[in-house]
N, C-alpha and C positions, 0 to 999 in steps of 0.2 A: 494707742494708734499715733503712727507717724505719717505725715505728709511730704514727700518729695516732689521740689517743682520738676515738671518734664517739658518746658517750654524751651523747645530747639536744643537742649546740650542733655548731657547722660547725667542722671542724678543717682549718687551714691549714698548709700545705707549706711549708718555707722559699722565698722571693722569690714569697712570698703569691700561689701558684698555689691554686685551690680544689680540695679533695680531698673533703669530705664537704658538701653541699647540698641546700638543694631547689630544683626545678626552677621556673623565674618564670612561662613558659608554660601555662597550663591548671591552675595551683595557685593556691589550692584551688578545689575542686570547689563551684561557686554556686548554690543553691537557687534558682531562677527565682518561687518564690511568697514568698520574704521577701528574697531580695538577700542573704542572709549565707552564710558557707560549712555544707557540708553537716555535721549533728551537731554542733551548735553548742549544748552545753550547760553552764552556770554561766557563762556570759561567756567560754568558752574552745572552740576548735574543733584539732582536731588534724592537721597536713598530712603526709603521706608524705615521707620524703626520701630521695634516693639517694645514696649516696657515690661518686665517681668511678670510673671502671674501674681494675684493678690497683692497688688502695689497700687496703693491711693497717690493721685497726684491731683494736685491744684491748679488750674488755668489760671491766665492772666484777671479772668472776671472773681476767681474765687469759689469755682463751680467745682466740687469732687468726683471724680470719676475712679472706681476700681476696675482695674484691666484685668482681663483673664487671660494674657499673654499672645493674644490670636489676633486684635484689633491696631490700626494703625495709633504711636501714641503722637507721633511729630515727624518733620523731615529732615534729615541732614543735610545739610548741603556739603557737596566733595566737589573738587579742582576735576577739572576735564582740561582736554586741548582738542584745540582748532585742527581738523584735520581734511584735506581737501583732496585725497586719493593719490597722494604721492607716498608711495612704498619703501621705506629704509633698505629692504633686502633687494630689490630690482637696482637701487639707485647705488648701492655699493658693489653688485654685481656686474652693473653697467660700469661703474668707472674702474674696475679690476680687470675686465676683459677688453672691454670698447673704448676704455678712457682715451689712447690717443688717439682714437677718430673723433672727439669729444659727444658721443653718445652721450655721456652722464650728464653734462653741462646741456643738451637739448631735452633730455626727461625732465630735468628741474625747472626749464623752462628760462636757462639762459642761452639763447641761440647765438648774440653776438660771438661769445665768450666760446662756444661749440662749434662755431665757424672758425675762429682763431684756433682753435686746437687743431682740429681739422687740416686746414692749410699749413703747419706748421709740425702736423704729426706727435702731437701732445707735447709741443715746445722742446722735441727730440727729447721726448720720455720722463723730462724733470717734471714738466708741467701736470703730467697725468699720475707721477707719483703723489705729487704735493696734493693735488685734488683729491686723490684715495684716501688720503690720510685725514683729509680735512672732510670727505665726508664720510668715514667711518667714524670719525671724533662726534658728527653731529654738528660740526661748525658752520658748515655751509649747508642750506637747506633749500627747500622749493622758494622759488623767485614770489611767489603770494604772498609771504610770511607765515604759511601754515606749517606745522608741524608732519613730521613723517607718520604715516602709519607704522606704528611699531605696535609686535605682539605686547596686552594687557599686562603681562608679569615680563616682558622680555627688558632688554638693558637701555633703558634712556637716559638721556643727560638732563639732569636739573641744574640749571643755571642758577648761581646765587648771585645776587646783585645786593650793593649798599645804595641806600637812598638817602635822603633826609631825615626818613623815619626808621632809621636803623638806630640802633642801641651800640654805642661802642663805649665797654667796660675798660677805664682806664686802667693801665698795666701796673701793678706797684713792684717795686723793687725790694728784695729782701733787707 
């Protein structure tokens, strides 16, 4: 009899067979209003994971449990975004059709820039074009620092950053 730890991570049996894992279809459950996983707090949501049938797992206390495939073995943390009601589709549409009036900036919470664009007719059209590109590329977002509401499987921008914790591999020359 083989034992696999099922504490918060997937355990793999020999032969690369999956013993503990999260079901892909229907997981995680998505909130229709925010298009983010349910119960998203502090940029983290937890998804129920079910071990495969007839898998024996030991917990951190050494207690063995045989799973039938229907009970929750652990909860896997997944990343989620903070959204406050600003739709990406609405922001792009406002920028395309009413950007010369500053409606896109008013919608996103930048009233001073919206008023400036309104008074200058979108900076003679150049400012409207630049704002359309910046909003389409998700560089300009809502003023409160939240993210746009974008369909869960939609085209999201993922920003990559380099911090002090980033590992940099030295380049070797032939």
